N, C-alpha and C positions, 0 to 999 in steps of 0.2 A: 375437727375444727374447734379450737378453743373459743368459748364465749368470753366477752370482754367483762371488765369489772363493772361497767355500767349495766350490762345484762344482769349481773348478780345483784346489783344494788336495787334494781327496780323489779326484780322477780316477783315480789308480792303484789306489784301494781300492774302486771301484764293484763292486756285486754281491758284496761280501764277506759271508760268513756263517761266523763262527768261534766255536767254543766255547772259552772261557777258563776254566780251572780254576786258581785262584791264591789264595794266602793274601795278603791285603792288609796292607801295613804302614801304620803311622800316617802316614808321609811317603811319598808316591808320586812317583817321578821319571818323567815321561811322555816317551816317545820314540816317535813315530809313524813306523814304518819305511815307506819308499816313498811317504810323503805329504809332499811338500816344502812349504816356506813359500810362501804364496800370492804374496808379493812377490818370491820368488826366481825367477831365470831358469830356464827349462826347457832342458836340453841337447838338442841334436838327436839323433834316433834314426837307426838304420841305414836305415830306410825313407825313400826320397827324397820330399821334400815337393813338392806340386804348385807350379808356377810362380806367383809372386805376380802379381795383377792390379794393376799400378801405372799410373796415368794418366800421360800424357806430361808434363802440367804438374807433377805431384808428382815424377816422376823428374828433371825438370830442376832443381827446387829441391833435392832431396836430393843429386843429383850435384854441384851447385854447392857445397853444404856440404862434401861428401866431398872434392872436389878441393882446396878451400881448406885444410881441416884436414890432409888427408893430405900436402900438399906442404910444410907448415910444419916446419921443423927442430925447433922447440920452442915451447911456450907454457905459460901458467899461467892458471888460472881458479878460480872458487869455485862449487860447486853446493850449494844449500840446499833441503832437502825438508821441507815443512811439511804435517803431517797433521792434519786437523780431524775430529772424531768427533761424531756425533749419535745420541742414544738415551738409555739409562739411565745412571746414575752409573758403573756398571761399564764402560760403553763409553768413558767419557771418558779412561780410561787409555791408550787407543789413540792419543790425540793426542800430538803432540810435534814436535820439530825435529831434523834431523840435517844436518850440514854436512860436505862433502868439500872440502878445499883441495888443489889439484892443481898440481904443477909437473912437466913432462916435457921430455925432450930425446932425440931419436932418436940411436942405435937402441935403447938400453935403459937410459936413466937416468930415474928416476921417483921422485917423492915424493908420497905421498897421506896426508893426516891426516884421520881421522874424529872428529868431535866431536858428542856428543849433548846433551840437556838437562842431564845431570849432569856434563858436562865431557868431557875426552878419552876416547875409546873404544879406538882402535887406530891404528897408522900402519904404512906400508910405505915403505922407502927402498932404492932400487937405485942404486949408484954405477957400474954397468956391470960390476962384478966380483962383488959380494956383494949379495944381496937380504936385507935385515933386516926382519922383521915383529915389531912390538912390541904387546903387549896391556897396556893401562893398568891394568885391574883387578888381575890378579895380578902386574903389573909384571915381566914376563918377555919374553924375545925369543929368536928363533932367527935364524941367519944362514947359510943355504945359499948355494951359488954362484948368481949371477944368471943367468937365461935370457938368450939372445942377442937378444931382441927385446921390445918393449913388449907385443905381442900374446901372446907366451908368458908374460910376467909376469902378464898379466890372467887367465890360465887356471890359475895356481897356486891351490890350494884356499883358502888363508887370504886372499889378495887378492881372489879371486872372491867370497867371502862378505862381505868388507868393502865391496865395491862395491855389494852387494845391499841394504845398509842404507838405509832411507828410500825403497825401491822405485825407486832411481835407477840400477840396474844397466844397463838397456837403453840409456839415453842416454849413460851414462859409458863403457861399453865401446865404443860407436860412436865417440864423440869421440876416444878414445885409440888406436883401432885404425888399422892401415895403410890400411884401406878403409872409412871411416865409412859411406858410403851402403849398401854391401853388408851391413855388420854390423847396421845398424839395421833392415834389412828381413828379417833372419833370422826365419823362422817366420811372416812376415806373409802373410795371404791376399789382402788388397787394400789399396791406399792411393790417396788422391786429394787434390787441392788443395781446401781448404775455405774459401778466401777470404784476404783480407789485412786485418790488424789492426795497431793501434799498441800495443806493449807496452813500458812503461817509457820512453816517448819514442822508441822505435825502430820503424820500419815493418817488419812481419814477414809472411812468407807462412806460412799455417797448413796443415799437412799432417795428415790424419786417416788412421789405419790400423786395420784389423781383423785380429785374430789369435786363434787358439784359446787361446793362453796369456794373452791380455789385450789389449784394444784400447788405443790411446794416441793422443795428439795432440802435435805438436811445432810450435813457432813459430820460424822461422828468419829472421834479419834479412836484409833486402834490402841492396843496395849492395856496396861493395868487400870487406866482411868478413861473409860469410854464415854467421854462427855461430848455434847454437841459443840462444835466449833463455829459452824456457819449454818444459817438458815435463810433460804431465798423463797419467798412466796411468788406466785405467778405475777408477771408485770401487769400493770393497769393500762389499758388502751381506751381512748375516748376521743370525742370530737368537741372542740371548744371554739365557738365563733366561726364555725365552718372549716376550721383547721384541725388536723389530726394531732393528737398529743399522746405521749407515752410516759409512764412513770415506772421506774424500777427501784425496788428496795432490796438492799443486802443487809442482813443482820449478822453481826459477829458477836461471839460469846467468849469471854476470856477472863483473866484474873481469877481463875478458879482457886478456891481454898476450901479444904474439907476439914470438918470438925475443928473450925477455928476457935481459939480461946475467946470466950465472950465474957464481958464484965457486966456488972449490974446496970450500967447505964446504956448498954448497946441497944436495948429494946425499950428504952424510956423516951417518950416524946417530950421535947423541950420546945415550948411555944415561942415562936419568933416575937420580937418586940412589936407590940401593937396588935397581936393576933386576938381574934374574938371567938370565944367558944359559943356554939349554938347547940340547941337540943338536937336538931336534925337539919342538915344542909338543905334538903328539899323543902322542908317546912319553912326555913329561913328565906328561901327563894320566893315562896308564896307570900310571906309577910312583906317582903320588900316590894313585890309587885303591887300589893294592896296599898302600901304607902305611896308608891309612885303615882297611883291613880289620883291622889289628892294633890299632887304637885304638878299635874299636867297643865300646860298653857291653855288659854281659851280655844274653843273649837274653831276650825277653819270655816269660812263662810259657806263652803260647799257641803258641809256636814248637814244631814237631814234633808238634803235635796236629791232629786233623782240623779243617779249616777249612770255612767256608761255600763253596759252589760258586756262582759267578756265571756266568750264561749271557748272552752278548752276541750280538745279531743286528743288524747294521748294513746297511741296504739303502736306496739312494738313487735318485733320478730315476724316479719312477713306481711305486716299491715302497713297502712299509710303512715308517713312521718307525722310528728306532732303539728297540729294546725291550730291557729288561733284566729278568731274572727271578732270584729267589733262593729257596732252599728255604723251606718253610713252618715249619721247625723254629725254635725260639727263637734269636735272634741275641744274642750277647754282644759283638759287635764292630760298630761302634766305640763306645767309651765316651766319646770326646771328638771335637771337630771334626778332620777329616782335611785336611791341606794337600797339595795336588798341586803339586809344584814343576816348572815348565816352563822348560827352558833356552833359551827363544826369546822374542823380543819380543812384546808384545801386538799383536794384529791379524793375525798370520800364520796360516797353515793349521794348524800344530801347536797354537797357542794356542786357536784356535776349536774344534778337535776336543777338546782337553783340557777346555774349558768344557762341551761337549756331554756328555762322559763324566762330569764332575762333577755335572751336573744329573741325569743318569740314575742314577748311583750314589746320589745323595742320595735320590731317590725309592725306590730298591730297598731301601736300608738304613735309611730314615727317620732320616737323620743329615745333618750338615753337611759338605759337601766343598767346599773353597775352593781356587781356582787362584791361585798366586802366580808371577809372571814373574821369573825371575832369569837373564837372558841373559848371555852372555859366557864367555870362557875355555873354548870348545868344550864347553859344558854342564857343566863341572866345578863352577861356582858353585852350580848347582841341585843337583848330586849331593852336594855337601859339606853341605848343610843337612838 
């Protein structure tokens, strides 16, 4: 029986029983520590993982892809992630499209542009000397020295997060790494050849893999260019507002070009009009937070007075459901709907947990708690609201 994406998202928080005594503000910014986005990749731990059970047929297909991509000096392609959601109207916001346009040249020249339904999101450009990461929302960029390899660039935090958009990090990191076959099998428990199919007019071998962090399937073209054509991670199943929801993502990879002619400007970052260069984006976030502290309006009359105590007990997998209790004394809070600002995209682990909290807070306080997703800018967009 497959575990749900919610199970994976809250795995580090299982058997959590915590008492929270806090004064609730009208706007809550939710950050779930230790609970990573369900679509995000899980970093390997120090404990050695058991050897993957990979069939000879699957290994041959993956090795063929790995040798072909790993031996290429450079290439370009487009990855498109399309997520479809089924369930209530609230679930529909999980749907959307994200596109990564990629151009790379070994050892360490790279250009990746991420575009969502609303337009450009972010980009990363390495000319071999400088790695520039640009965020379209706040229109700012940082430009530290470039790592000496594509693999090292992929592990920088901002690039790592950008590749995770659209649940495409597993296949993207594999394609761009020096050893694609080994990278795609990281964390995999078993993999096997599931047959041969025609995808977009190309005959492909289908490889299915099982992993504690999420099963997936990949279709790899047969013939002289064994490139991945389609990648499908395991669907996300969850409950929202007492109703079941389901989100499915299909990733297509196309427009492949190998050893494309590149000019001097292909790996040069051109700052958009009005873009602001910062020493470090995370440091800029901290500076802006400090500045906001001086611009905050006068405190509400309820500040510094005794507040209601909320008790949270969250137990999963065979234990009781999440329960919330509030004191029986009269409640004067909240007097209007409360917005819970989430600095992550809809459909991920943080978003799902925020919606669970909103539902339970609403039951406890007999009031409306509404989750609003405002991703981007390292959560500062949500924090600013």
